[in-house]
C-alpha positions as CSV (number, residue, x, y, z in Angstrom):
1,M,11.7,200.8,73.8
2,E,12.6,202.3,70.4
3,K,14.6,205.0,72.2
4,K,16.6,202.4,74.1
5,M,17.2,200.3,71.0
6,G,18.5,203.5,69.3
7,E,20.8,204.2,72.2
8,L,22.1,200.6,72.0
9,N,22.7,200.8,68.3
10,N,24.5,204.1,68.7
11,Y,26.6,202.5,71.5
12,Q,27.5,199.5,69.3
13,A,28.3,201.7,66.4
14,S,30.6,203.9,68.5
15,G,32.3,200.7,69.7
16,K,32.9,199.5,66.1
17,I,34.2,203.0,65.1
18,K,36.6,202.9,68.1
19,A,37.9,199.4,67.2
20,L,38.2,200.5,63.5
21,T,40.1,203.6,64.5
22,Q,42.5,201.6,66.7
23,E,43.1,199.1,63.8
24,M,43.8,202.0,61.4
25,V,46.3,203.6,63.8
26,A,48.1,200.3,64.3
27,R,48.3,199.7,60.6
28,L,49.7,203.1,59.9
29,K,52.3,202.6,62.7
30,W,53.2,199.2,61.1
31,Y,53.9,200.9,57.8
32,Q,55.9,203.7,59.4
33,D,58.0,201.1,61.4
34,N,58.7,199.4,58.1
35,G,59.8,202.6,56.4
36,V,56.7,203.0,54.2
37,L,56.0,206.7,54.4
38,S,54.3,207.2,51.1
39,W,52.8,205.2,48.2
40,K,53.5,205.6,44.5
41,R,51.1,204.9,41.7
42,T,51.9,202.1,39.2
43,A,51.6,202.8,35.5
44,A,48.3,200.8,35.4
45,Q,46.9,203.0,38.2
46,E,48.1,206.1,36.6
47,S,46.3,205.3,33.4
48,S,43.1,204.1,35.1
49,V,42.7,206.8,37.7
50,E,39.8,209.3,37.2
51,Q,40.3,213.0,37.1
52,S,38.6,215.2,39.6
53,A,36.4,218.1,38.7
54,D,39.4,220.5,38.6
55,G,41.4,218.2,36.4
56,K,43.8,216.9,39.1
57,K,44.4,213.2,39.6
58,E,43.8,211.8,43.0
59,P,46.7,209.6,44.5
60,I,46.0,205.9,44.8
61,A,47.9,203.6,47.2
62,T,49.6,200.6,45.8
63,D,48.9,197.0,47.1
64,P,50.3,197.0,50.7
65,T,51.0,193.2,50.4
66,S,53.5,193.9,47.6
67,Q,57.1,193.0,48.4
68,T,58.5,196.0,46.5
69,G,60.9,197.9,48.6
70,L,61.0,195.3,51.4
71,M,64.4,194.5,53.0
72,T,66.1,191.2,53.2
73,L,67.1,189.8,56.6
74,E,70.7,190.5,55.8
75,A,69.9,194.1,55.0
76,I,67.9,194.5,58.2
77,R,70.8,193.1,60.3
78,E,73.2,195.5,58.5
79,E,70.9,198.4,59.3
80,M,70.8,197.4,62.9
81,G,74.6,197.5,63.0
82,D,76.2,197.8,66.5
83,C,72.9,199.0,67.8
84,Q,73.0,201.7,70.5
85,R,69.4,202.7,70.3
86,C,68.4,201.9,73.9
87,T,70.1,201.3,77.2
88,L,70.3,197.5,76.7
89,C,73.4,198.0,74.6
90,S,75.4,198.9,77.6
91,T,75.0,195.4,79.3
92,R,74.7,193.0,76.4
93,T,77.5,190.8,75.0
94,N,75.9,190.1,71.6
95,I,72.9,191.2,69.6
96,V,70.6,188.2,69.1
97,F,69.0,188.9,65.8
98,G,67.4,185.6,64.8
99,T,68.1,182.4,63.1
100,G,66.5,179.9,60.7
101,N,64.9,179.6,57.3
102,P,64.6,183.2,55.8
103,H,61.5,181.9,53.9
104,A,59.9,179.9,56.8
105,S,56.2,179.3,56.9
106,L,56.4,179.3,60.7
107,L,58.0,182.0,62.8
108,F,58.5,181.7,66.6
109,V,58.8,185.0,68.4
110,G,60.0,185.0,72.0
111,E,60.5,187.7,74.6
112,G,64.3,188.4,74.7
113,P,67.7,186.7,75.0
114,G,68.8,185.1,78.2
115,R,72.3,184.5,79.5
116,D,73.2,181.6,77.1
117,E,71.7,183.5,74.1
118,D,73.6,186.7,75.0
119,L,76.9,184.8,75.1
120,Q,76.3,182.9,71.8
121,G,74.4,185.5,69.9
122,L,71.7,182.9,69.0
123,P,68.1,182.7,70.2
124,F,66.8,179.9,72.4
125,V,69.9,177.9,73.1
126,G,69.6,177.5,76.8
127,R,67.3,175.1,78.7
128,A,64.2,176.8,77.4
129,G,65.7,176.7,73.9
130,Q,66.3,172.9,74.2
131,L,62.6,172.5,75.1
132,L,61.6,174.7,72.2
133,T,63.7,172.5,69.9
134,R,61.8,169.4,71.1
135,M,58.5,171.2,70.6
136,I,59.5,172.1,67.0
137,A,60.6,168.5,66.4
138,A,57.3,167.2,67.7
139,M,55.5,169.3,65.1
140,G,57.5,167.7,62.3
141,F,59.9,170.5,61.7
142,S,63.6,171.0,62.4
143,R,65.0,174.3,63.7
144,D,66.5,175.0,60.3
145,E,63.0,174.9,58.7
146,V,61.5,177.5,60.9
147,Y,62.6,181.0,61.9
148,I,63.2,182.0,65.6
149,A,63.4,185.6,66.8
150,N,62.6,187.7,69.9
151,I,60.8,190.9,70.6
152,V,64.0,192.6,71.9
153,K,67.4,191.7,70.4
154,C,69.5,192.3,73.5
155,R,69.4,190.6,76.9
156,P,67.7,192.6,79.7
157,P,69.9,192.7,82.8
158,E,69.3,189.7,85.1
159,N,66.7,188.5,82.6
160,R,64.2,191.1,83.8
161,N,61.2,191.9,81.7
162,P,61.8,194.2,78.8
163,K,60.7,197.8,79.4
164,P,58.1,199.5,77.1
165,D,60.7,201.8,75.6
166,E,63.0,198.9,74.9
167,I,60.2,197.0,73.2
168,A,59.2,200.1,71.2
169,T,62.8,200.6,70.0
170,C,63.2,197.0,68.8
171,R,59.7,196.6,67.4
172,P,60.5,198.1,63.9
173,F,63.2,195.5,63.4
174,L,60.8,192.7,64.3
175,H,58.2,194.1,61.9
176,Q,60.9,194.3,59.2
177,Q,61.9,190.6,59.9
178,I,58.2,189.5,59.6
179,S,57.9,191.5,56.3
180,A,61.0,189.8,54.9
181,I,60.1,186.3,56.0
182,R,56.4,186.5,55.3
183,P,55.4,183.5,57.4
184,R,52.0,181.9,57.2
185,V,51.9,181.5,61.0
186,I,53.6,183.2,63.9
187,C,53.8,181.4,67.2
188,A,54.0,184.1,69.9
189,L,55.9,182.6,72.9
190,G,54.8,184.2,76.2
191,T,53.1,187.3,77.4
192,F,55.4,190.0,76.0
193,S,55.5,188.5,72.5
194,A,51.8,188.1,72.3
195,Q,50.9,191.5,73.7
196,T,53.4,193.3,71.5
197,L,52.4,191.6,68.3
198,L,48.7,191.9,69.0
199,S,48.8,195.4,70.6
200,T,46.8,194.2,73.6
201,E,47.1,193.9,77.4
202,E,45.1,190.7,77.6
203,R,46.7,187.9,79.6
204,I,48.5,185.1,77.7
205,S,46.1,182.6,79.3
206,D,43.2,184.4,77.6
207,L,45.0,184.8,74.3
208,R,46.2,181.3,73.8
209,G,44.2,178.5,72.2
210,K,43.0,180.4,69.2
211,F,44.4,182.3,66.2
212,H,44.6,186.1,66.0
213,D,45.4,188.4,63.1
214,F,48.6,190.3,62.4
215,F,48.0,192.1,59.1
216,G,46.8,189.0,57.4
217,I,49.3,186.6,59.2
218,K,47.8,184.2,61.7
219,V,49.2,184.5,65.2
220,L,48.9,181.7,67.8
221,P,50.0,182.8,71.3
222,T,51.1,180.1,73.8
223,F,53.1,179.8,76.9
224,H,56.9,180.5,76.9
225,P,59.1,177.4,77.1
226,A,60.8,178.9,80.2
227,Y,57.3,179.0,81.9
228,L,56.9,175.3,81.0
229,L,60.1,174.5,82.8
230,R,58.6,175.9,85.9
231,N,55.1,174.6,85.3
232,P,55.3,171.3,83.4
233,S,51.6,170.6,83.9
234,Q,50.9,173.3,81.3
235,K,52.7,171.4,78.5
236,K,49.5,169.7,77.5
237,H,47.9,173.1,76.8
238,V,50.9,174.2,74.7
239,W,50.7,170.9,72.7
240,E,47.0,171.7,72.0
241,D,48.2,175.1,70.7
242,L,50.9,173.6,68.5
243,Q,48.4,171.1,67.1
244,L,46.4,174.1,65.8
245,I,49.4,175.4,64.0
246,M,50.2,172.0,62.6
247,A,46.7,171.7,61.3
248,E,47.0,175.1,59.6
249,L,50.3,174.1,58.0
250,K,49.1,170.6,57.3
251,K,51.9,169.0,59.3
252,K,51.7,165.6,61.1
253,P,53.3,165.1,64.5
254,V,56.4,162.9,64.9
255,P,55.1,160.1,67.2
256,D,58.1,159.7,69.5
257,E,58.7,163.4,69.8
258,A,55.0,164.2,70.4
259,A,54.9,161.6,73.2
260,G,57.9,163.2,74.8
261,K,56.4,166.7,74.3
262,R,53.2,165.8,76.3
263,R,55.2,164.3,79.3
């Protein structure tokens, strides 16, 4: 019995180590994506650090939550320029960067631009966008109060799913946007948004309904508005998800809008 318990403990420990290793790799990639390649000591750290036996000072990382060195949304868009980093540039009309309050407490992240978004250069302006606008209003917000972005900034041809290399190319810009906005909650709309943000292959149906963590920011995955247009019976589940966000942000629903949202 003791031998089996020992094996079980070792198995559990190895599982925790694997999970911790995956988290550390993800965090390091996040820093790299945001251009953080090294850390400098502050004056306070310099004066308080202990010397090692050979008299050399050991480097200490600064607070990773500090905004020092972070880019503004305008600077991020300028850095993106007339992006030619992946093949989507050859078929797009406009880059769809994002829109809304640059200091929003709530960030919506979708999959990628569709036809209407590609033509206008704005996210969620087609039929799915109109539904998202009603969802936002039901939560007690206006579109100007939240921020809306996508995983990829250019429309995939024929609205196909974005490819892994396209997501990987755009991911650093999304991470920079999140760092600049510093929202309290991210609502991940659909499979690709949720899986990209959470570095998982779990299904959206398994991810929704509860908060997840993205480097200290709460992430609530839910179904994409385009999916709701095809499956209106799922609206009630999305409303349940949105209510979790509202409770976190201490927002009360707008009665008329909320009633329409559930229909």
